[in-house]
LOMAR-514603 format. One record per residue (C-alpha): residue in one letter; x, y, z. Coordinates in steps of 0.001 Angstrom, whole numbers, plus 500000, padded with zeros to 6 digits. Last residue first. Example, Ala and Ser with C-alpha at 12.3 -4.5 7.8 and 13.67 -1.06 7.14 Angstrom:
<recs>
REC  aa       x       y       z
REC   S  513670  498940  507140
REC   A  512300  495500  507800
</recs>
This chain:
<recs>
REC  aa       x       y       z
REC   X  518316  508721  495781
REC   X  518339  512444  496538
REC   X  516645  515394  494863
REC   X  517107  519149  495160
REC   X  514853  521896  493837
REC   X  516670  525062  492876
REC   X  516533  528522  494400
REC   X  515396  531736  492668
REC   X  517358  534769  493978
REC   X  515107  537011  496085
REC   X  515033  534939  499266
REC   X  518339  535564  501021
REC   X  518648  539236  500076
REC   X  515002  540052  500835
REC   X  514883  538167  504127
REC   X  515442  541062  506531
REC   X  513557  543545  504333
REC   X  510556  541240  504169
REC   X  510674  540750  507951
REC   X  510517  544511  508507
REC   X  507525  544815  506196
REC   X  505759  542049  508143
REC   X  506430  543767  511443
REC   X  504942  547012  510123
REC   X  501955  545244  508562
REC   X  501011  543279  511676
REC   X  499717  540025  510247
REC   X  496295  539208  508825
REC   X  492915  537580  509482
REC   X  489650  539037  508204
REC   X  490013  537899  504610
REC   X  486270  537112  504577
REC   X  486496  533383  503738
REC   X  489521  532829  505998
REC   X  491394  529826  504504
REC   X  494880  531240  503790
REC   X  494898  533539  506829
REC   X  494014  530714  509207
REC   X  496641  528465  507675
REC   X  499407  530991  508271
REC   X  501735  528434  509944
REC   X  502699  530968  512601
REC   X  503059  528226  515257
REC   X  500270  529617  517499
REC   X  500145  528016  520949
REC   X  501748  530928  522782
REC   X  499912  533453  520621
REC   X  496518  532103  521764
REC   X  494188  533653  519227
REC   X  490806  535348  519817
REC   X  488615  536415  516876
REC   X  487303  532847  516753
REC   X  485235  533417  519902
REC   X  483823  530151  521323
REC   X  486075  528032  519105
REC   X  489115  529977  520307
REC   X  492083  529788  517986
REC   X  495345  528043  518960
REC   X  494046  524525  518355
REC   X  497380  523303  516987
REC   X  496649  522596  513330
REC   X  494012  525406  513102
REC   X  491211  524035  510915
REC   X  488200  524245  513255
REC   X  489327  527534  514801
REC   X  489916  529033  511359
REC   X  486507  527863  510133
REC   X  484712  529345  513157
REC   X  482261  531562  511248
REC   X  483055  534405  513651
REC   X  482289  536934  510897
REC   X  485659  538662  511363
REC   X  485430  542116  509722
REC   X  486633  543734  512958
REC   X  490138  542350  512544
REC   X  491430  538880  513258
REC   X  494997  538096  514298
REC   X  497894  536297  512657
REC   X  501152  535958  514635
REC   X  504538  537173  513386
REC   X  506971  536866  516328
REC   X  508781  533843  514849
REC   X  509514  530443  516323
REC   X  512488  529500  518499
REC   X  514465  527393  516060
REC   X  517937  526069  516846
REC   X  519816  524500  513942
REC   X  520187  520759  514364
REC   X  523000  519277  516429
REC   X  523670  517830  513987
REC   X  524106  518612  510307
REC   X  522187  518927  507081
REC   X  522398  517474  503601
REC   X  521180  513918  502959
REC   X  522981  510589  502599
REC   X  520671  507596  502286
REC   X  521879  504754  504487
REC   X  522146  501378  502732
REC   X  521603  498139  504631
REC   X  517889  498277  503856
REC   X  518665  497878  500203
REC   X  518206  500767  497825
REC   X  517406  498952  494596
REC   X  514511  496501  494497
REC   X  513692  497218  490862
REC   X  510253  498530  491869
REC   X  511817  500988  494305
REC   X  514349  502313  491818
REC   X  511783  502644  489036
REC   X  509410  504520  491342
REC   X  512189  506859  492458
REC   X  513172  507569  488854
REC   X  509519  508279  488012
REC   X  509154  510543  491037
REC   X  512291  512458  490081
REC   X  510852  513107  486630
REC   X  507523  514205  488175
REC   X  509264  516654  490480
REC   X  511396  518093  487684
REC   X  508357  518593  485445
REC   X  506444  520246  488254
REC   X  509342  522581  488916
REC   X  509463  523643  485267
REC   X  505716  524359  485252
REC   X  505877  526364  488450
REC   X  506136  525004  492024
REC   X  506198  527872  492614
REC   X  503930  530779  491727
REC   X  505739  533322  493906
REC   X  508990  531974  495343
REC   X  509354  535073  497490
REC   X  506533  537549  496782
REC   X  504336  535454  499042
REC   X  505976  536634  502248
REC   X  504221  534417  504813
REC   X  503834  530969  503222
REC   X  506785  531462  500903
REC   X  505857  530058  497506
REC   X  507325  526614  497032
REC   X  510808  525245  496369
REC   X  511158  521499  496698
REC   X  513598  519499  498845
REC   X  513433  515807  497961
REC   X  514457  512543  499604
REC   X  514668  508876  498749
REC   X  515048  505404  500197
REC   X  514336  505976  503896
REC   X  513806  502730  505817
REC   X  511104  503428  508423
REC   X  511222  502244  512044
REC   X  510004  505311  513895
REC   X  513552  506424  514686
REC   X  514253  506204  510959
REC   X  511421  508632  510208
REC   X  512819  511196  512659
REC   X  516284  510714  511160
REC   X  514942  511415  507666
REC   X  512945  514424  508813
REC   X  515948  515840  510642
REC   X  518149  515388  507564
REC   X  515566  517126  505372
REC   X  515067  520010  507779
REC   X  518698  520764  508603
REC   X  519149  523764  506255
REC   X  515925  524298  504257
REC   X  516961  527493  502532
REC   X  515286  530688  501260
REC   X  512863  530029  498375
REC   X  509933  529171  500640
REC   X  510843  525599  501526
REC   X  509131  522254  500935
REC   X  510582  519096  502443
REC   X  510045  515530  501338
REC   X  511101  512233  502938
REC   X  510513  508989  501055
REC   X  509789  505947  503185
REC   X  509987  502159  502871
REC   X  508269  500158  505591
REC   X  510502  498371  508120
REC   X  508033  498386  511008
REC   X  507225  502041  510315
REC   X  505248  502866  513460
REC   X  503692  506354  513234
REC   X  502909  508228  516442
REC   X  506282  509997  516324
REC   X  505176  511477  512982
REC   X  502573  513457  514932
REC   X  505113  514973  517349
REC   X  507541  515735  514540
REC   X  504786  517532  512611
REC   X  503994  519772  515595
REC   X  507701  520494  516077
REC   X  507867  521870  512548
REC   X  510875  520232  510853
REC   X  513749  522663  510931
REC   X  515508  525250  508756
REC   X  513449  528156  510041
REC   X  510240  526251  509455
REC   X  510710  523837  506544
REC   X  507425  522472  505219
REC   X  506593  518785  505747
REC   X  506178  515645  503648
REC   X  506336  511933  504413
REC   X  505939  509504  501499
REC   X  505112  506065  502917
REC   X  505653  502860  500938
REC   X  504206  499672  502394
REC   X  505320  496071  501915
REC   X  507381  496055  505125
REC   X  504337  496965  507201
REC   X  502714  500115  508545
REC   X  501140  501338  511787
REC   X  499416  504647  512440
REC   X  498434  506335  515688
REC   X  495898  509147  516137
REC   X  496631  511758  518781
REC   X  496590  514749  516441
REC   X  493585  513485  514532
REC   X  491287  516435  515362
REC   X  494229  518797  514913
REC   X  494422  517880  511228
REC   X  497799  518881  509776
REC   X  499153  515298  509774
REC   X  496619  514409  507077
REC   X  497295  510811  506103
REC   X  496446  510322  502426
REC   X  496081  506863  500897
REC   X  497650  506566  497454
REC   X  495669  504437  495015
REC   X  497682  502322  492589
REC   X  499300  503370  489336
REC   X  501947  505443  491057
REC   X  503139  508552  489225
REC   X  500854  510867  491265
REC   X  502920  510381  494419
REC   X  505481  513053  493606
REC   X  503043  515575  492141
REC   X  500617  515038  495027
REC   X  503447  515564  497495
REC   X  504409  518892  495957
REC   X  500797  520141  496169
REC   X  500596  518857  499753
REC   X  503632  520922  500685
REC   X  502006  524080  499374
REC   X  498595  523490  500949
REC   X  498663  526263  503569
REC   X  498899  524064  506689
REC   X  500703  521158  505003
REC   X  501812  518291  507257
REC   X  501717  515292  504938
REC   X  501627  511524  505175
REC   X  501131  510155  501661
REC   X  500637  506371  501686
REC   X  501182  503529  499222
REC   X  499995  500001  500004
</recs>
C-alpha cells in the first residue's frame, strides 16, 4: 500500500506531494498530519508499504507539531521517502531531521526531495512555485524513484545521505502571529482548521499566541480575509529576508 503523510497548513507541501505520488498506478492513501482532530491518532505500517512523508521547513527545521505526529507512526521496516518544501530561502537541517525522525519510527528511507514553494508568509518570494518547470522536475524524480523501488534497489543496509548537520539548527519560532480584525464573521472555520488549536472556538477572533506556530493556515482559509499580520512587522521581515530569498533557488533530489 502507498501512503502520503503530509503536514501542510497552507497546501504548498501537499501540492508537491501530490506531484510526487501521482506517478503510482495504485491508490495513494492520504494521512493528514495537519488535522488537529487526529493529532493523537496512531498509524502502523508493514514492510510492503511505501510512505511519502512531507513537511514544510520552518526556520531550517521540521515543525515540532509535525515531529510529534510522525512520532505516532510505526514504520516496522516500511519504505519511506522524505520531502521538504521551503519558501525560496533554505531548508538547512530540515531534510536530515525528517529522515532521522522517520528512521527512529522504524522506516527505511530510500529517497528525499527539497522542493521550492511560494513562501507561506511573504508570498513575493517563490511566487507561483512550484511552476511548470518545477512540476516537470518533480515528476521526473518521482519516476526515477518509482523505478528504483520497483527494481529492488536501495537495500535496507544502505543509508541515504542527505544534507544537514547535527546538532540541528535552533528554532524559537517567529513573532509574526495572525490576528482577526473587525470584519471577522466568527464563522469558526479558522478555529476548526488550526493545526494546533490556537484559535478559540467560542470566539474565533481570539488567538493564543503561545500556541500559534505561525503556519498561516488561518489567513489562507479565512472566507472574509479578516485575518492578517502586523503590517509594520511584516515589512521589517521582508527587508530582513530580501537578500536571502530574492534569487530563485533550485529543487534538490536524493536517491
